[in-house]
Every structure is written in structure tokens, then in C-alpha cells.
Backbone as ProteinMPNN parsed JSONL, in Angstrom:
{"seq_chain_A": "MTDANFGERADQLERLIGLNHLQIAENSRNIAENSRNIERIVSAIESFFQLQQAQRAEFLEFQRTTQAALERMDRILDYLMRRDGEQSP", "coords_chain_A": {"N_chain_A": [[60.92, -1.792, 9.451], [61.046, 1.625, 9.238], [61.061, 4.509, 11.439], [59.946, 6.684, 10.083], [58.505, 5.464, 8.025], [56.743, 4.043, 9.61], [55.36, 6.106, 10.842], [54.155, 7.296, 8.602], [52.539, 5.219, 7.787], [50.889, 4.982, 10.048], [49.611, 7.464, 9.941], [48.252, 7.135, 7.55], [46.559, 4.997, 8.215], [45.069, 6.253, 10.188], [43.712, 8.199, 8.684], [42.186, 6.494, 7.075], [40.594, 5.268, 9.01], [39.182, 7.501, 9.881], [37.792, 8.118, 7.492], [36.272, 5.769, 7.28], [34.738, 6.071, 9.557], [33.196, 8.323, 8.834], [31.848, 7.236, 6.641], [30.383, 5.197, 7.909], [28.715, 6.771, 9.509], [27.262, 8.127, 7.511], [26.032, 5.927, 6.294], [24.434, 5.116, 8.432], [22.676, 7.285, 8.606], [21.435, 7.012, 6.122], [20.214, 4.523, 6.451], [18.406, 5.131, 8.5], [16.802, 7.002, 7.162], [15.786, 5.362, 5.113], [14.333, 3.585, 6.682], [12.34, 5.296, 7.679], [11.11, 5.93, 5.246], [10.151, 3.399, 4.515], [8.319, 2.978, 6.588], [6.447, 4.986, 5.951], [5.583, 4.045, 3.467], [4.469, 1.566, 4.182], [2.38, 2.487, 5.786], [0.886, 3.878, 3.867], [0.163, 1.747, 2.189], [-1.41, 0.268, 3.978], [-3.499, 2.121, 4.335], [-4.523, 2.239, 1.724], [-5.374, -0.417, 1.519], [-7.395, -0.5, 3.475], [-9.156, 1.363, 2.353], [-9.765, 0.024, -0.012], [-11.088, -2.221, 1.045], [-13.33, -0.955, 2.161], [-14.5, 0.125, -0.151], [-15.049, -2.226, -1.49], [-16.953, -3.375, 0.204], [-18.979, -1.448, -0.075], [-19.516, -1.765, -2.811], [-20.444, -4.435, -2.85], [-22.774, -4.124, -1.349], [-24.174, -2.353, -3.029], [-24.429, -4.042, -5.234], [-26.038, -6.055, -4.134], [-28.408, -4.629, -3.451], [-29.135, -3.69, -5.961], [-29.605, -6.072, -7.311], [-31.774, -7.006, -5.825], [-33.658, -5.011, -6.474], [-33.938, -5.491, -9.221], [-35.082, -8.044, -9.134], [-37.55, -7.43, -7.937], [-38.649, -5.781, -9.943], [-38.855, -7.689, -11.957], [-40.773, -9.426, -10.866], [-42.944, -7.645, -10.796], [-43.294, -7.171, -13.549], [-43.98, -9.771, -14.352], [-46.402, -10.049, -12.964], [-47.898, -7.987, -14.185], [-47.957, -8.894, -16.821], [-49.362, -11.316, -16.519], [-51.766, -10.311, -15.565], [-52.552, -8.679, -17.714], [-52.849, -10.677, -19.594], [-55.01, -12.087, -18.578], [-56.984, -10.208, -18.863], [-57.313, -9.964, -21.542], [-59.478, -10.322, -24.441]], "CA_chain_A": [[60.19, -0.602, 9.13], [61.648, 2.772, 9.892], [60.132, 5.381, 12.153], [59.244, 7.52, 9.088], [57.507, 4.604, 7.386], [55.738, 3.731, 10.62], [54.565, 7.342, 11.01], [53.322, 7.442, 7.401], [51.529, 4.154, 7.845], [49.96, 5.354, 11.115], [48.793, 8.565, 9.411], [47.39, 6.54, 6.538], [45.525, 4.246, 8.921], [44.223, 7.221, 10.867], [42.835, 8.763, 7.654], [41.217, 5.448, 6.7], [39.651, 5.136, 10.129], [38.311, 8.685, 9.806], [36.899, 7.931, 6.353], [35.331, 4.712, 7.648], [33.797, 6.652, 10.512], [32.262, 9.156, 8.062], [31.015, 6.328, 5.851], [29.452, 4.549, 8.831], [27.719, 7.788, 9.881], [26.408, 8.321, 6.338], [25.213, 4.712, 6.171], [23.435, 5.156, 9.501], [21.652, 8.261, 8.192], [20.687, 6.4, 5.015], [19.368, 3.464, 7.015], [17.311, 5.808, 9.217], [15.906, 7.57, 6.143], [15.112, 4.229, 4.481], [13.354, 3.087, 7.649], [11.208, 6.236, 7.656], [10.408, 5.737, 3.968], [9.44, 2.115, 4.602], [7.169, 3.201, 7.466], [5.463, 5.754, 5.184], [5.022, 3.162, 2.439], [3.593, 0.601, 4.867], [1.2, 3.237, 6.197], [0.107, 4.135, 2.647], [-0.404, 0.469, 1.768], [-2.497, -0.036, 4.92], [-4.605, 3.021, 4.014], [-5.105, 1.769, 0.458], [-6.068, -1.67, 1.792], [-8.641, -0.158, 4.161], [-10.03, 2.001, 1.354], [-10.219, -1.039, -0.907], [-12.066, -3.004, 1.792], [-14.55, -0.149, 2.273], [-15.099, 0.184, -1.486], [-15.573, -3.556, -1.786], [-18.19, -3.512, 0.972], [-19.961, -0.593, -0.734], [-19.875, -2.404, -4.073], [-21.266, -5.605, -2.562], [-24.091, -3.63, -0.932], [-24.802, -1.854, -4.251], [-24.786, -5.204, -6.033], [-27.154, -6.719, -3.456], [-29.631, -3.823, -3.582], [-29.493, -3.675, -7.377], [-30.185, -7.384, -7.608], [-33.115, -7.027, -5.201], [-34.528, -4.15, -7.284], [-34.218, -6.207, -10.469], [-36.02, -9.12, -8.827], [-38.863, -6.804, -7.747], [-39.15, -5.383, -11.263], [-39.215, -8.919, -12.663], [-42.055, -9.872, -10.306], [-43.976, -6.71, -11.256], [-43.557, -7.45, -14.955], [-44.723, -11.034, -14.408], [-47.76, -9.766, -12.521], [-48.567, -7.192, -15.223], [-48.17, -9.751, -17.991], [-50.441, -12.231, -16.166], [-52.987, -9.524, -15.457], [-52.955, -8.306, -19.056], [-53.279, -11.915, -20.258], [-56.338, -12.431, -18.068], [-57.939, -9.198, -19.317], [-57.468, -10.025, -23.006], [-60.699, -11.022, -24.827]], "C_chain_A": [[60.816, 0.555, 9.918], [60.586, 3.604, 10.584], [59.322, 6.231, 11.187], [58.14, 6.699, 8.409], [56.379, 4.275, 8.357], [54.791, 4.918, 10.802], [53.634, 7.546, 9.819], [52.178, 6.428, 7.418], [50.472, 4.47, 8.91], [49.045, 6.486, 10.634], [47.786, 8.048, 8.39], [46.229, 5.777, 7.199], [44.545, 5.181, 9.635], [43.232, 7.87, 9.887], [41.767, 7.752, 7.238], [40.169, 5.245, 7.771], [38.681, 6.297, 10.124], [37.321, 8.562, 8.661], [35.842, 6.86, 6.641], [34.283, 5.235, 8.619], [32.756, 7.516, 9.794], [31.307, 8.292, 7.246], [29.967, 5.623, 6.721], [28.359, 5.531, 9.243], [26.749, 8.028, 8.728], [25.476, 7.122, 6.149], [24.112, 4.676, 7.231], [22.319, 6.132, 9.154], [20.788, 7.677, 7.081], [19.743, 5.309, 5.515], [18.173, 4.081, 7.745], [16.3, 6.374, 8.232], [15.116, 6.465, 5.442], [14.033, 3.648, 5.4], [12.121, 3.989, 7.685], [10.403, 6.077, 6.361], [9.58, 4.449, 3.977], [8.192, 2.277, 5.47], [6.066, 3.97, 6.735], [4.8, 4.878, 4.127], [4.077, 2.153, 3.049], [2.291, 1.288, 5.269], [0.287, 3.517, 4.985], [-0.571, 2.853, 2.159], [-1.565, 0.077, 2.67], [-3.723, 0.837, 4.644], [-5.307, 2.578, 2.735], [-5.894, 0.484, 0.683], [-7.405, -1.4, 2.482], [-9.645, 0.481, 3.21], [-10.601, 0.949, 0.413], [-11.294, -1.89, -0.223], [-13.398, -2.26, 1.883], [-15.263, -0.088, 0.915], [-15.706, -1.152, -1.883], [-16.902, -3.767, -1.056], [-19.298, -2.676, 0.34], [-20.448, -1.21, -2.05], [-20.786, -3.602, -3.839], [-22.68, -5.185, -2.133], [-24.847, -3.092, -2.154], [-25.274, -3.022, -5.111], [-25.999, -5.911, -5.438], [-28.458, -5.947, -3.656], [-30.086, -3.754, -5.037], [-30.147, -4.974, -7.778], [-31.589, -7.483, -7.021], [-34.093, -6.182, -6.012], [-34.89, -4.828, -8.588], [-35.214, -7.341, -10.25], [-37.427, -8.568, -8.606], [-39.457, -6.393, -9.086], [-39.587, -6.612, -12.066], [-40.56, -9.435, -12.169], [-43.207, -8.975, -10.758], [-44.304, -6.971, -12.71], [-44.339, -8.756, -15.111], [-46.192, -10.8, -14.025], [-48.536, -9.027, -13.611], [-48.878, -8.044, -16.454], [-49.311, -10.747, -17.711], [-51.782, -11.494, -16.137], [-53.508, -9.13, -16.857], [-53.439, -9.523, -19.855], [-54.666, -12.316, -19.822], [-57.391, -11.449, -18.584], [-58.158, -9.25, -20.811], [-58.735, -10.799, -23.362], [-60.459, -12.357, -25.469]], "O_chain_A": [[61.072, 0.444, 11.117], [59.388, 3.437, 10.358], [58.141, 6.482, 11.428], [57.011, 7.16, 8.239], [55.21, 4.234, 7.976], [53.576, 4.748, 10.903], [52.473, 7.919, 9.988], [51.028, 6.741, 7.109], [49.283, 4.242, 8.685], [47.842, 6.464, 10.894], [46.628, 8.466, 8.367], [45.074, 5.901, 6.789], [43.342, 4.923, 9.676], [42.063, 8.067, 10.218], [40.598, 8.101, 7.068], [38.989, 5.07, 7.47], [37.483, 6.106, 10.338], [36.14, 8.866, 8.828], [34.672, 7.019, 6.294], [33.104, 4.896, 8.526], [31.569, 7.448, 10.111], [30.111, 8.574, 7.166], [28.813, 5.474, 6.319], [27.19, 5.152, 9.317], [25.541, 8.121, 8.947], [24.285, 7.284, 5.88], [22.99, 4.254, 6.953], [21.145, 5.84, 9.383], [19.566, 7.823, 7.09], [18.609, 5.195, 5.05], [17.05, 3.596, 7.614], [15.091, 6.248, 8.43], [13.917, 6.612, 5.204], [12.955, 3.268, 4.944], [10.991, 3.502, 7.718], [9.172, 6.089, 6.379], [8.446, 4.427, 3.499], [7.126, 1.768, 5.124], [4.886, 3.648, 6.879], [3.59, 4.962, 3.918], [3.002, 1.901, 2.506], [1.213, 0.717, 5.104], [-0.935, 3.402, 5.082], [-1.736, 2.872, 1.763], [-2.594, -0.394, 2.185], [-4.855, 0.357, 4.71], [-6.536, 2.545, 2.672], [-6.966, 0.307, 0.104], [-8.424, -1.991, 2.125], [-10.837, 0.178, 3.256], [-11.786, 0.983, 0.08], [-12.298, -2.238, -0.846], [-14.462, -2.853, 1.705], [-16.483, -0.233, 0.844], [-16.75, -1.203, -2.533], [-17.86, -4.277, -1.636], [-20.434, -3.137, 0.228], [-21.639, -1.178, -2.359], [-21.783, -3.774, -4.54], [-23.663, -5.821, -2.515], [-26.042, -3.351, -2.296], [-26.38, -2.998, -5.651], [-26.896, -6.321, -6.174], [-29.488, -6.534, -3.988], [-31.285, -3.758, -5.315], [-31.138, -4.976, -8.508], [-32.496, -7.999, -7.675], [-35.236, -6.59, -6.218], [-36.039, -4.75, -9.024], [-36.089, -7.573, -11.085], [-38.401, -9.18, -9.045], [-40.639, -6.628, -9.339], [-40.591, -6.561, -12.777], [-41.399, -9.841, -12.973], [-44.299, -9.455, -11.064], [-45.478, -6.993, -13.079], [-45.263, -8.83, -15.921], [-47.103, -11.297, -14.688], [-49.673, -9.378, -13.927], [-49.948, -7.917, -17.049], [-50.14, -10.988, -18.589], [-52.794, -11.997, -16.624], [-54.699, -9.227, -17.15], [-54.334, -9.406, -20.692], [-55.433, -12.842, -20.629], [-58.559, -11.812, -18.728], [-59.103, -8.639, -21.312], [-59.062, -11.792, -22.713], [-61.411, -13.045, -25.838]]}, "name": "protein", "num_of_chains": 1, "seq": "MTDANFGERADQLERLIGLNHLQIAENSRNIAENSRNIERIVSAIESFFQLQQAQRAEFLEFQRTTQAALERMDRILDYLMRRDGEQSP"}
């Protein structure tokens, strides 16, 4: 290999090293941005999960109180029907 070829090859390698360095820096920025995005998504999922748990608890309480109200109405209707049956001639 001649000195000229060696110099060209060294310049070529130097350019490739520089390009690799830029690519590594860009990849590092992309990784950091992806990490931030993942953190935001995880936070949103946790918030949605907590909201879902709260809504589920509210629904179960609504279901329980509604069922209790229906049972009371059923007992009142039974009482009224028995009372009306006793009052019939």
C-alpha cells in the first residue's frame, strides 16, 4: 500500500468514525426520548388503572344500594298485597 492509498484509507476511516459517532449520538437521543415516552405511557396506564378501580368501586356500591332498595320495595309490595288481601271482603 502506498502512502497516498494509506492516507486516503485513513481519511475514509476517519469519516466513517465521525459518521458512527453522529449516529451513536442520534441513537442515544432517540433512546432517551423513547424512555421518556415509555415513562409517560406507564404513568397514563397507571392513572387509567386507578380510575378504573375507583369507577368499579363506585359501580359496586351503586349495585349494592340499588339491590337493597329493590329488596325493600319488594318487601313493601308483599306487605301491601297481604294487607289488601286481609281487607278484602
